[in-house]
SERO-4910 file (N, C-alpha, C, O; in steps of 0.05 Angstrom, whole numbers):
BEGIN
 pado doro    nc1    nc2    nc3   cac1   cac2   cac3    cc1    cc2    cc3    oc1    oc2    oc3
  Met    A   -280    -52   -247   -272    -25   -244   -274    -16   -214   -257     -2   -204
  Arg    A   -295    -26   -201   -298    -19   -173   -275    -31   -156   -265    -18   -138
  Lys    A   -266    -55   -164   -243    -67   -150   -218    -51   -154   -202    -47   -136
  Leu    A   -214    -41   -179   -190    -25   -185   -190      1   -169   -170      9   -158
  Leu    A   -213     15   -167   -215     39   -152   -209     34   -122   -195     50   -109
  Leu    A   -219     12   -112   -214      5    -84   -184      0    -79   -173      9    -59
  Val    A   -171    -15    -97   -143    -21    -95   -126      5    -95   -108      8    -79
  Leu    A   -133     23   -113   -118     48   -115   -122     64    -89   -102     76    -79
  Phe    A   -146     65    -79   -151     80    -54   -136     68    -31   -123     83    -15
  Leu    A   -136     42    -28   -121     30     -6    -91     33     -9    -77     36     11
  Ala    A    -81     33    -33    -52     36    -38    -43     64    -30    -22     66    -17
  Val    A    -58     84    -37    -50    111    -29    -52    115      1    -35    128     13
  Ile    A    -72    104     13    -74    106     43    -51     92     56    -40    103     75
  Ala    A    -42     69     46    -19     55     57      6     72     55     22     73     74
  Leu    A     10     84     31     34    101     28     32    126     46     53    135     57
  Thr    A      9    136     50      5    159     67     12    153     96     26    168    110
  Ile    A      2    130    105      7    122    133     37    117    137     48    123    158
  Lys    A     50    104    117     78     99    118     95    125    121    116    125    133
  Ala    A     85    146    108     99    172    109     98    183    137    114    201    143
  Gln    A     80    174    155     78    182    183     72    212    186     77    224    207
  Arg    A     62    224    165     54    252    166     31    256    147     35    259    123
  Phe    A      7    255    158    -16    256    140    -39    271    154    -39    273    179
  Asn    A    -58    280    139    -82    292    149   -104    285    130   -100    279    107
  Gly    A   -128    286    140   -151    280    124   -176    291    136   -176    302    158
  Gly    A   -198    288    122   -223    298    132   -246    294    112   -245    275     95
  Ile    A   -265    311    114   -289    309     97   -290    333     78   -279    354     84
  Leu    A   -305    330     56   -308    351     37   -337    352     27   -351    331     26
  Ala    A   -346    375     20   -373    379      9   -375    404     -7   -362    424      0
  Gly    A   -390    404    -28   -392    428    -45   -412    423    -68   -430    407    -66
  Phe    A   -408    437    -89   -426    435   -112   -411    438   -138   -389    448   -139
  Asn    A   -423    427   -160   -412    428   -187   -428    445   -205   -452    448   -201
  Gly    A   -415    456   -225   -428    466   -249   -418    449   -272   -394    449   -277
  Ser    A   -435    435   -286   -427    415   -306   -438    421   -334   -460    433   -337
  Gln    A   -424    412   -354   -434    410   -381   -421    386   -394   -403    374   -383
  Val    A   -431    379   -418   -420    356   -432   -410    366   -459   -425    376   -476
  Glu    A   -384    362   -464   -373    369   -490   -383    348   -510   -382    324   -505
  Gly    A   -392    358   -533   -401    340   -554   -431    339   -557   -442    327   -576
  Asp    A   -446    352   -538   -475    355   -542   -480    383   -555   -461    397   -561
  Ser    A   -505    390   -558   -511    415   -571   -518    438   -552   -529    458   -559
  Tyr    A   -512    433   -526   -519    453   -505   -494    463   -492   -478    446   -482
  Lys    A   -490    488   -490   -466    500   -479   -472    513   -452   -494    522   -447
  Gly    A   -451    514   -436   -454    527   -410   -454    508   -387   -464    486   -389
  Tyr    A   -443    516   -364   -443    499   -340   -470    502   -326   -471    513   -304
  Asn    A   -490    492   -338   -518    497   -329   -529    474   -312   -551    477   -301
  Lys    A   -515    452   -309   -525    429   -294   -512    431   -266   -489    424   -262
  Pro    A   -528    439   -245   -517    439   -218   -516    410   -207   -531    393   -215
  Gly    A   -498    406   -188   -496    380   -176   -481    381   -150   -468    401   -144
  Ala    A   -484    361   -134   -471    360   -108   -446    343   -109   -443    325   -126
  Val    A   -427    349    -92   -403    333    -89   -398    330    -59   -400    349    -44
  Ala    A   -391    306    -50   -386    301    -22   -369    276    -19   -371    257    -34
  Gly    A   -351    276      1   -335    252      5   -314    257     27   -317    272     45
  Phe    A   -291    243     23   -269    242     42   -243    247     28   -240    241      4
  Tyr    A   -223    258     42   -197    262     29   -175    255     49   -180    255     74
  Val    A   -151    250     39   -127    246     55   -104    258     40   -102    255     15
  Glu    A    -86    272     54    -63    285     41    -38    280     58    -40    275     82
  Thr    A    -15    281     45     10    277     59     32    294     46     32    297     21
  Asp    A     50    305     61     72    321     51     93    302     39    101    282     52
  Ile    A    103    308     16    125    293      4    150    310     -1    171    300     -8
  Ala    A    148    336      4    170    355      3    160    380     17    136    383     22
  Pro    A    178    399     24    170    422     39    147    438     26    130    449     40
  Ala    A    147    439     -1    126    455    -14    108    437    -32     92    447    -48
  Val    A    110    411    -29     95    392    -46     80    372    -29     91    362     -9
  Phe    A     55    366    -36     40    346    -22     25    329    -42     20    338    -65
  Ala    A     16    306    -34      0    288    -50    -26    283    -36    -28    283    -12
  Gly    A    -47    278    -52    -73    274    -40    -90    254    -56    -85    248    -79
  Leu    A   -109    243    -42   -128    224    -54   -155    229    -42   -157    235    -18
  Glu    A   -176    226    -58   -203    230    -48   -221    207    -58   -215    194    -78
  Ile    A   -242    202    -44   -263    185    -54   -289    201    -49   -295    209    -26
  Lys    A   -304    205    -71   -327    223    -68   -349    216    -87   -345    205   -109
  Tyr    A   -373    223    -79   -397    222    -96   -399    248   -112   -396    270   -101
  Asn    A   -403    245   -138   -401    268   -156   -424    268   -176   -428    249   -191
  Gln    A   -440    289   -176   -462    292   -195   -453    309   -218   -445    332   -214
  Lys    A   -456    298   -243   -447    312   -267   -470    312   -287   -492    302   -281
  Gly    A   -465    322   -311   -485    320   -332   -488    346   -348   -469    361   -350
  Ala    A   -512    350   -359   -517    374   -375   -546    382   -371   -563    365   -364
  Arg    A   -552    407   -377   -580    417   -374   -585    439   -394   -569    457   -398
  Lys    A   -609    439   -406   -619    460   -423   -647    466   -413   -665    450   -416
  Asn    A   -651    490   -402   -677    498   -393   -693    511   -416   -682    526   -432
  Pro    A   -719    507   -417   -736    519   -438   -738    549   -433   -738    559   -411
  Thr    A   -740    564   -456   -744    593   -455   -767    600   -474   -777    582   -488
  Ala    A   -775    625   -474   -796    634   -491   -789    630   -521   -806    624   -537
  Lys    A   -763    634   -527   -754    631   -554   -749    602   -562   -752    595   -585
  Asp    A   -740    587   -542   -733    559   -548   -745    541   -526   -734    540   -504
  Pro    A   -767    527   -532   -781    511   -511   -767    485   -506   -777    469   -490
  Thr    A   -745    479   -518   -731    454   -514   -722    451   -485   -710    469   -474
  Lys    A   -727    427   -474   -717    421   -448   -701    395   -450   -709    376   -463
  Tyr    A   -677    395   -436   -660    371   -436   -645    370   -410   -633    391   -402
  Ile    A   -644    347   -398   -628    343   -374   -613    316   -376   -626    296   -382
  Met    A   -588    316   -371   -572    292   -369   -562    290   -340   -547    308   -331
  Arg    A   -569    269   -326   -561    266   -298   -542    242   -296   -550    219   -302
  Leu    A   -517    248   -288   -497    227   -285   -487    227   -256   -479    248   -246
  Asn    A   -488    204   -243   -478    202   -216   -454    183   -215   -455    160   -224
  Tyr    A   -432    193   -204   -407    178   -203   -396    175   -175   -402    191   -157
  Ile    A   -381    154   -171   -361    152   -149   -334    157   -162   -325    142   -179
  Asp    A   -321    179   -153   -295    187   -164   -273    183   -144   -277    183   -120
  Leu    A   -249    179   -155   -225    174   -138   -202    191   -148   -184    181   -160
  Pro    A   -203    218   -143   -182    235   -152   -155    229   -138   -155    224   -114
  Val    A   -134    230   -153   -106    228   -143    -91    252   -154    -92    257   -178
  Tyr    A    -78    268   -137    -67    293   -146    -41    300   -130    -36    289   -109
  Ala    A    -26    318   -142     -3    331   -128     -9    360   -125    -22    373   -142
  Gly    A     -1    371   -102     -5    399    -96     21    414    -93     40    403    -81
  Phe    A     22    438   -102     46    455   -100     39    480    -85     23    496    -96
  Arg    A     50    484    -62     43    508    -46     56    532    -58     80    533    -62
  Thr    A     40    552    -63     49    577    -75     53    599    -54     62    621    -60
  Gly    A     46    593    -29     49    612     -7     36    600     18     29    577     18
  Glu    A     34    617     38     23    607     64     -6    599     62    -16    582     77
  Trp    A    -21    611     43    -50    608     42    -60    594     17    -84    590     15
  Gly    A    -43    586     -1    -53    575    -26    -36    553    -37    -12    550    -31
  Ala    A    -48    537    -56    -34    515    -69    -47    511    -97    -71    516   -100
  Val    A    -31    501   -115    -41    493   -142    -41    463   -143    -22    450   -134
  Leu    A    -62    452   -155    -65    423   -157    -65    413   -186    -73    428   -204
  Ala    A    -56    389   -190    -58    376   -216    -59    346   -211    -46    335   -194
  Gly    A    -76    332   -227    -78    303   -223    -97    290   -243   -105    302   -263
  Ile    A   -106    266   -236   -125    251   -252   -148    242   -234   -145    240   -209
  Gln    A   -171    237   -246   -195    230   -231   -209    207   -245   -227    212   -261
  Pro    A   -203    182   -238   -219    160   -248   -246    159   -233   -248    166   -210
  Gly    A   -266    150   -247   -293    149   -235   -309    125   -246   -305    116   -268
  Tyr    A   -328    116   -229   -346     95   -236   -374    105   -237   -384    118   -218
  Leu    A   -388    101   -260   -415    111   -263   -435     94   -247   -438     70   -252
  Leu    A   -450    107   -229   -471     94   -214   -497     93   -230   -511     73   -230
  Ser    A   -504    116   -243   -528    117   -258   -526    139   -278   -513    159   -274
  Gly    A   -540    136   -301   -541    156   -322   -568    157   -334   -578    137   -345
  Lys    A   -582    180   -333   -609    183   -344   -611    209   -359   -596    228   -354
  Glu    A   -630    210   -378   -635    233   -394   -665    240   -393   -682    222   -392
  Phe    A   -671    265   -394   -699    275   -393   -704    296   -413   -686    311   -420
  Asp    A   -729    298   -423   -737    321   -439   -764    330   -428   -772    323   -406
  Val    A   -778    347   -443   -803    358   -433   -824    337   -428   -843    342   -413
  Tyr    A   -821    313   -439   -840    291   -435   -833    272   -412   -847    254   -406
  Gly    A   -809    277   -400   -801    259   -379   -775    244   -386   -761    252   -404
  Glu    A   -771    222   -371   -746    207   -376   -747    192   -403   -767    182   -411
  Phe    A   -723    192   -416   -721    178   -441   -727    148   -436   -717    137   -417
  Pro    A   -742    135   -454   -744    106   -452   -717     93   -459   -701    105   -474
  Pro    A   -712     69   -449   -685     57   -453   -677     55   -483   -653     59   -489
  Glu    A   -696     50   -501   -689     47   -529   -681     73   -542   -669     73   -563
  Asp    A   -687     96   -529   -680    122   -541   -656    134   -528   -648    156   -535
  Gln    A   -644    120   -509   -620    131   -495   -596    115   -502   -595     91   -499
  Ala    A   -575    129   -512   -550    116   -518   -536    108   -492   -537    123   -472
  Glu    A   -524     86   -492   -512     75   -467   -487     91   -459   -471     98   -476
  Phe    A   -484     96   -433   -461    110   -423   -439     90   -415   -446     67   -408
  Asn    A   -414     98   -418   -392     81   -408   -391     81   -378   -396    102   -365
  Ser    A   -384     59   -366   -384     57   -337   -359     70   -325   -359     75   -301
  Phe    A   -339     75   -341   -314     86   -330   -309    113   -342   -312    118   -366
  Asp    A   -301    132   -325   -294    159   -333   -266    165   -323   -259    158   -300
  Leu    A   -250    179   -339   -224    187   -331   -221    217   -338   -222    224   -362
  Gln    A   -216    233   -318   -214    262   -322   -186    272   -313   -175    262   -294
  Ala    A   -176    291   -328   -153    306   -319   -163    330   -303   -184    342   -310
  Leu    A   -149    337   -282   -158    359   -265   -136    379   -259   -112    372   -256
  Ile    A   -144    404   -256   -126    425   -245   -143    441   -225   -168    442   -228
  Gly    A   -130    453   -206   -146    468   -186   -129    485   -168   -105    486   -171
  Phe    A   -143    498   -150   -130    516   -130   -143    511   -103   -167    507   -101
  Gln    A   -126    511    -82   -136    509    -55   -129    535    -40   -107    546    -43
  Phe    A   -147    543    -23   -143    568     -7   -148    561     22   -170    554     30
  Asp    A   -127    563     39   -130    558     68   -138    584     81   -121    603     83
  Phe    A   -162    586     91   -170    611    104   -176    607    134   -181    626    148
  Leu    A   -176    582    144   -177    576    173   -158    552    178   -150    539    159
  Asp    A   -152    547    203   -133    526    209   -141    499    199   -125    484    189
  Tyr    A   -167    493    200   -177    467    192   -197    468    170   -213    449    166
  Leu    A   -198    490    156   -218    493    134   -205    506    110   -192    527    113
  Lys    A   -210    495     87   -200    507     62   -220    504     40   -237    486     41
  Ala    A   -218    521     20   -236    520     -3   -220    509    -27   -196    514    -29
  Asp    A   -233    494    -43   -220    481    -66   -237    487    -91   -260    480    -93
  Leu    A   -224    501   -110   -236    507   -136   -222    490   -157   -198    491   -159
  Arg    A   -238    475   -173   -226    454   -189   -240    453   -217   -264    456   -219
  Phe    A   -224    447   -237   -234    443   -264   -225    415   -273   -202    407   -270
  Ala    A   -244    399   -283   -238    372   -292   -251    367   -319   -275    373   -323
  Leu    A   -236    354   -337   -246    348   -364   -239    319   -371   -217    310   -367
  Ser    A   -259    305   -380   -255    277   -388   -235    274   -411   -236    290   -430
  Val    A   -217    254   -409   -199    248   -431   -208    222   -445   -198    216   -466
  Leu    A   -226    208   -433   -239    185   -445   -269    192   -449   -280    205   -432
  Pro    A   -281    182   -470   -309    189   -475   -327    177   -454   -322    155   -444
  Ile    A   -349    192   -447   -369    180   -430   -389    164   -446   -403    147   -435
  Arg    A   -390    169   -472   -404    152   -491   -399    162   -519   -390    185   -523
  Asp    A   -405    146   -539   -403    154   -567   -428    169   -575   -449    164   -564
  Lys    A   -425    186   -595   -447    200   -607   -456    185   -632   -440    172   -645
  Pro    A   -482    188   -639   -491    177   -664   -476    190   -687   -469    214   -686
  Gly    A   -471    175   -708   -457    186   -731   -432    171   -737   -424    153   -722
  Asp    A   -418    178   -758   -394    164   -766   -373    184   -774   -372    194   -797
  Thr    A   -355    192   -755   -333    209   -761   -308    196   -751   -308    177   -737
  Asn    A   -285    207   -760   -259    196   -752   -245    215   -733   -221    211   -727
  Tyr    A   -259    235   -723   -246    255   -705   -254    249   -677   -278    251   -670
  Tyr    A   -235    243   -660   -240    234   -632   -259    253   -617   -278    244   -605
  Trp    A   -253    279   -618   -268    298   -601   -295    304   -613   -312    315   -599
  His    A   -299    299   -638   -325    304   -651   -344    280   -649   -368    283   -651
  Asp    A   -333    256   -645   -349    232   -646   -357    222   -619   -369    200   -617
  Ser    A   -351    236   -598   -356    227   -571   -365    249   -553   -365    273   -561
  Gln    A   -374    242   -529   -382    262   -509   -364    259   -484   -355    237   -478
  Phe    A   -359    282   -471   -340    283   -449   -351    301   -427   -364    321   -432
  Asn    A   -346    293   -402   -353    309   -379   -335    333   -377   -311    331   -381
  Asn    A   -347    356   -370   -332    381   -366   -344    394   -341   -367    402   -341
  Val    A   -328    395   -319   -339    402   -293   -322    423   -279   -298    422   -279
  Ile    A   -335    443   -268   -323    462   -249   -335    457   -222   -360    457   -219
  Ser    A   -319    454   -201   -329    448   -175   -317    467   -154   -294    477   -157
  Leu    A   -333    473   -134   -324    488   -111   -332    473    -86   -356    468    -82
  Ala    A   -313    467    -69   -319    451    -45   -303    461    -21   -282    474    -24
  Leu    A   -314    456      3   -300    462     28   -289    436     39   -302    415     38
  Tyr    A   -264    437     49   -250    415     60   -246    420     89   -232    439     97
  Tyr    A   -256    402    106   -253    405    135   -234    383    145   -240    359    143
  Gln    A   -212    392    157   -192    373    167   -200    363    194   -206    378    212
  Ile    A   -200    337    198   -206    324    223   -181    320    238   -163    305    229
  Gly    A   -178    332    262   -154    329    278   -132    348    269   -136    362    249
  Gly    A   -110    348    283    -88    365    276    -66    350    261    -67    326    257
  Arg    A    -46    366    252    -23    354    238     -5    340    257     15    329    249
***
């Protein structure tokens, strides 16, 4: 899977360079995450996102982009006076989003694409600490998310990116025996906000 991600990344860079009109830079921000299929709701798991991006124009109002980034996802349930349950799922990924952007005006664009990812580590915790290996269901090493988002250009070399991504492949199976795909598995569900700094000019 790591080889596949590397090949995809190099292929998009090669196409971008061939287009002779490209820009790129660094990105950093934060996530609010939850896991569909567990018993805890809400984007309560904060996480960091950081990496690199490259984009190229393919039409006057259309561009394509690719990123490689470190992405923290998972789920979190904090204890309260009414419910002392504590639960944390920490998932660390290397993601490789590929997307198309459609400019809606001088200052904004709409994005849509896919985001394959490779799991670096996956751990779970409760009030007693980290789950022992025998009590933790194994996570899948590959994640594939569909994404939509919005970009806002508010300075010449700086823009904000608000993005929603939902897994279309399970991150792992749940205990139990059902025949319904979305009930029998768990999926990443992430909202992210990041700043993109362009290195150099167009």
